[in-house]
N, C-alpha and C positions, 0 to 999 in steps of 0.2 A: 431556674434550677434550684434543687434542694441545697440548703446551706446548713452546715454543722456549727453548733455552738456548744460551749462548755457551761454546764450548770452543776450545782452541788445538790445532791439528793439525800434526804434524811432516811436512814435505814430503819427508823422506828415508825414514821408516819407516811413517808413517801413525799413529803413536802419539798419543793424546789426553792433554791436561792441562787441569785446570780453570782454571788461570791461566798467564799468560805467564811464561816463564823464558828466560834466555839460552841454555840448553843443554837438549836433549831428554833426559829421564831414561831413555827406552827404548833409544835407540841412541847417545847421546852427541854427536849433531851440534849444532854451534853455530849460533845465529840461524836455525833452521829452523822455528820455531813461528809459525804464522799464524792469525789469528782466523777462526772459522767458526761458523755457526749450525746447531744440530742440533735437529730436531723430535722430540719424544718419541713413543712408540707407545701412549699411554694411550687406551683406547677403540676401538682398531682390532680388527676381527673377526679371529678366528683359525680355522683349519681343524683337522682332526684332527692330533694330534701337536704342536700349538702352531705349526704352519706356516701361512702365508697361502696361499690357493688362488686362482689366476687362471684365467680362461677362455682356452682355446686355440682359435684360429680358423684354418681352412685358407685359404691365400691365394686359392684358387679361389672361396671364398665371399665374398670382399671385393668390394663393389660398386665398379665403375669410375666415378669421378667426373671430369667434364670439368674440366680445369685452366684456369681463367679467368685471363687476364693483363690487367692494366691498363697501357696505354702511359703512360710518364712524360712524354711530350711532347718528350723529347730522344732522338733516334734512336740515337746512339752509346751512350748508357747502356742503352737497351732491348736493344741487341745484346749488351752484356756481361752483362746480367741474364738473357738467354735469351729475350727477347721482351716483357718488361714485368714489372710487379710481380704477385706472387701473394699473395692474401689470407692473412694470418697468417705471412708470411715475414719473416725477420729478416736484414737486410743490414748487415754491418760494413764501414765505409769507413775505411782508414788512410792516412796520408801525412805528409810533413814539414810543419812549420808554414809557412803562407803558400802552400801548393801550390794551394789552391782548393777544399778540401773543403766549407767553409761556403758559398762562392759557388755551387758546383754544386747543393747541396741546397736553397738558397734559390730558385734558378731552377726546380728540379724541383717544389718545393712550390707555387710560383706557377702553374706549368703545370697541376698536378693540382687546384689549388683551383678551376679553372674548372668542373670536373665532379664533384669529390669533396670531402668534408670532410677537412680537414688540421689538424695542430697542430704547430708548430715550438717545441721546448723548448730554450732557450739557457741553459747553465749557466756559460759562461765570459765571455760578453759581456752588456752591458746591453741593454735594449730600444732605447735610443737608438742604440747602435752598430749593431744589426741594422737599424733603420729607415734609418739613413744609408746602409748598404750597399744596401738595397733600392731606395732612390731613385737611387743612383748607377748601379745596373744597369738603371734604367728600368722597374722593376716597380711594379705597383699595390699600394701598401702596405696599402690598406684590405681587400684580399682575402687577407691573410696573418695568420691568428690566431697569436699568439706568446705564449709563457709564459716568464718568467724565474724559474727555480727549480732548486734542487740537491737538495732533500730528496725521496727516492724516494717516500715515502708521499704527499706532496703532488702529485707528478707523476702517479702512478697514480690517485689520487682524482680529479684534474682530468680525466684521460683517460677515466675511467669516466663522468663527468658529460657531457663533450663528445662522446664516442663518435666519434672521428675515424677515417676509413678509413686514413689514413697518418699516422704519428707519427715525428718526428725528435728524437733526443736528441743534443745537441751540447754536451759530449761525455760519454762514459760515465765518464771519469776524474774528472769534476767532480761526479758524483752520489754521494750517500751515503745509507745507511739508518740509522735510529736504533737498530736492533737490534744494531749493532756499534759499538764504541767507537773503532775505528781511524780514521785520517784519510782523507778522500776521496782516491782514487787509489791506495790501498794494495791489495795483492793480494786481501785478504779483501773489501774494499768493492767492488772491480770485479767479483769473482766473484759475490758475493751480489746486487748490484744488477742485473747482467746477467741472472742466473738468474730473478729476479722479473719483469723486463721481458719476457724471452722467454716466460715462463709467461703473462703478461698478453696478449701478442700471439697466442699459440696459442689461448687461451680465447676471445678476442673476435674473432679474424679480422682484427686490425689489422696492416697492413703496417708494419714498424718499421725505421727507419734508425738505426744507432748509429755515431757518429763516435769513432774511437779514436786515441790518440796513438801515435807510434812512437818506438823507442829510437834511439840514435845509430848502431846497426848497421842500422837500417831495418826491424826487426821490430816487430810490434805490442806495445805496452807492456802490462803486466799478466800475469795467469796464462795459460799456453798453453791451458787449458781453455776460454778465452773463444772461441777460433776454432772449437772443437768444438761449442759451444752453438748458434751461429748457422747459418743456412742458406747464406749467401753471404758470402764475404770478398773485398773489392775493395781493391786497392792503387793509390794515386795515385803515378805515377812521373814523373820530370822534375825539373829544377832550377827553384826558385822564381824565379830571375832570367831563365830562358828563356821563350820564348813558348809552346811546345808542351807539352801535358800528355797523359799516357797513363794510362788506367784499365785495370787488368788484373785479371781474375777468377782467383784462385788456389784458390777452392773455390766450387762452385755445385751445390746439390742440384736445381736446376730448369733447368739449362742446361750448356753446354760450359765446361770450365775452360780457362784460358790465353787466353780471348777478350779482345780489347782494344778500347777505344774511344779515339779520338784527338780532342783538343780544342786550340783555340788561345785563349790568354788575351788578352782585349781590354779596352777601357775599359768595355764593356757586359757584361762577364762572359765566361764560357766559350762559345766558338762551335764548333760541330761541324765536323770535317774529314771529309767523306764520301769523299774520294779521297786517302788518306794517301800512296799511292805517289808522287804528284806533289810532295809536300813533302820526302820523304826522299832525293830524287835531286838532286844538284848539276848545274846546267846550265853546263858549262864552254864557253868560246868555242872552245877547241881541246883535243885529247886531253891528259890529264895523267898522268904516270907514277904508279903506285901506286893507281889508282882502278879499282874493279870494281863492277858492279851485280849483285846477287843477288836471287832471289825467295825470301823467307821466308814462313812460314805461321804466323799467330797465330790460334789457335782455328779458325774456319771461314773466315778471310779470307786469301787470298794477297796479299802486299805486297812491292813493290819497295823495296829499301834499298841504299844505297851503302856499300861497305866501302873504307876508305882505309888505306894502309900507308905508312910512312916507314922506310926502311932506311938507316942511316948508319954510317960508321966509328966504332967505339967507342974511347974514350980511357980506359976503365976496365978493371980486371982482370977484372971480371964484367960482360959486356955486359947491357944492360937489355932486358927483355921486358915491354912494357906493352900491355895490352889494355883498351880502353874499350868497353863494350857486348858483350864476349865473355868467355869463360872464359880466364884467363891461363894456366892449366896446359895447356889444349888448344892454345894458341898455341905453347908450347914443344914440345909433342909434334909438331905439324905441321911445325915447322922441322926437327926431327930426321928426319921422314919425307922432307922435301924434300932433305936432305943425303944420306940413305942411298939413296934410290931415284931421285934425279935428279942427284946429284953436285953440288949447289949448297951450298957451305958458308957458313954465316952465324954461325959461332961467335965471330967477331971484330967483329960488327956489332950495333949497337943497333936493335931492331925495335919500332916503335910501330904499333898497329893500332887503328882507331877506326871505329865504326858511326855514320854521319852522322845527326843529328837527335835524339840522345839515347836512341834505342830500344835495348833489350837483346835480342840474339838468343841463344837458348838451344839451338836445334836444330842437329844435325850437318850440315845442308845448307850451312852457312857454311864448311865445311872447304876445299873447292876454291876458292871466292872468296878466302879469306884467303891461301892459298898463291900464287895467281896475282897478287894485289895486292902481296904481299911480293916476289915475283920481278920484277914490273914495276918496282917502286921500286929494287930492287937493281941491275937492269940498265939503269935509266933509260930504259926503253922503254915508251911509252904504249900501252895497249890501245884498241881501237876503242870509240867512245862508244855504238855501237848493239849492243854485246855484252852478253849476260846469262849468268850462270853459277850453277850450284848442284850440289851433290853431296857425299856423305860420303867421306872418305879414310881407309882403314884403315892399320894399321901395316905391312902387307905391300905397300903402294903401290897397292892396288886401289881403284877408285872405286866406291862402293856406291850403290844407288838410294835415293831418299827418297820418302816417300808423296805422293800427289797431284801427280805430276810433270806430267801433261798440263794440269791446272788452272793450275799455275804458268806453263807455256808460254803458255797463252791470256792470262794476265795480262800477260806480257811483250809479246806481239804486240799487245795492246790499246793499249799505250803506245808503239808505234812501233819496237820493237827488231827488228833484222833478223837477228841471229846468236845462237845459243844453244849453249853447251857443257854437255852433261848426261850423266849416267851411261848406259851402254848399255841397262840394263834400264828406264830411264825414257823410252825411245823411244816416241813417241805411237802409238796404234793407228791413228789416221787419218794418212795420209802427209803431210798438210799442215796446219799450224797458222798461219793468217794468212799473212804474208809471211816467216815465220821460216825461216832456213836452220839446220837442226839438225845439230850434230856430236855424235855419241855416242862415248863413250870408256869403256874398261874399266880402264885403268891410268893412273897419274899421268904416266908418260912420254908417253902418247898425248895428254894435254892440252897438254903443252909442245910436242909436235910440231905440233899443230893451230894453235898460235899462230905457228908459223914461227920 
């Protein structure tokens, strides 16, 4: 039979040592040895020449199986997952403390418990704490099977006996296996416990949710291989002190990546926001300088967001360039383009740019809105409140098209916007999109001329 043994593997060179040491004897790296479990090869069948032989299958011979999805009961989460839960899938959810990970999963498990068998494993909170949260959220506590355990062998043993369709582990950093001597939360423990849980999910067809901690930089704590093991990685975004929360898919083997779901935190838990465009736009009583509305696209969803800029005289030797919700380096580049191709110098101005609502815009369609918002604040000249803008700006001053331009225009028309400034190559095939007056531009100077 195969026997498991503990070894220490160097993260720099992959060298193995039977016991831990401060320095790797193979490459000389310090503090690079981490505990790992190695399974022996005794009893395994060998082919000719001492090498194992596996069967090769042509993809054309593989039977096509229908991919059944189970709705979670929360539409915004289903959107991010790609339509619902797939049997045997493993979903990793990360986010800052207090952002709402446990609250969301408790609501999901309560909704799923109406039609499926579920099991909620809590390793960081007591059963009393989970029960108090369930009652505060107005959930039926009697319908939620819950287990307080941190030992992996006990969790998997209980799961095999209960046979749940959906299993939640809150959190993976609190779980440990007796095969390793390191403390829970260490790299070796997280890697090994996650690997065994993933193996259990694939063997039994159980849909598995793993809750993961994040570092102060916002990345998931533990080994990077953890994100490669799972099928879907979801990040909870937003400030714990703010009302709105965003779940973003950064990896999804069963759906689109970069898809988002929007929620509002209430006394009764997380509430879905089915029309996020309405919450990310400020409704000013009168036009305000430095405010521009753009249409961004998150996954398969076009969404209206407001970009605000504040340009003020700098009293420092190096003027500040601050971007919240945008790439700060791209802001500096766009200001240089504005100076070079439009003759508007801001080298002695502090420039602050913010995307309203705490959302982060990563696509280049924000280039033109950022430039127009900064120019509006610099000139103290407000833009029309019914104006919507999007487009990428190149270093040569050209305005480049972005994908799904016509769908963005339809989203703007649906919310009552009357004027749109878009790249020339994003001109809609149909001559009319709602009541929108569409101005197409090819260069940055054309955009400034269209504003008068």
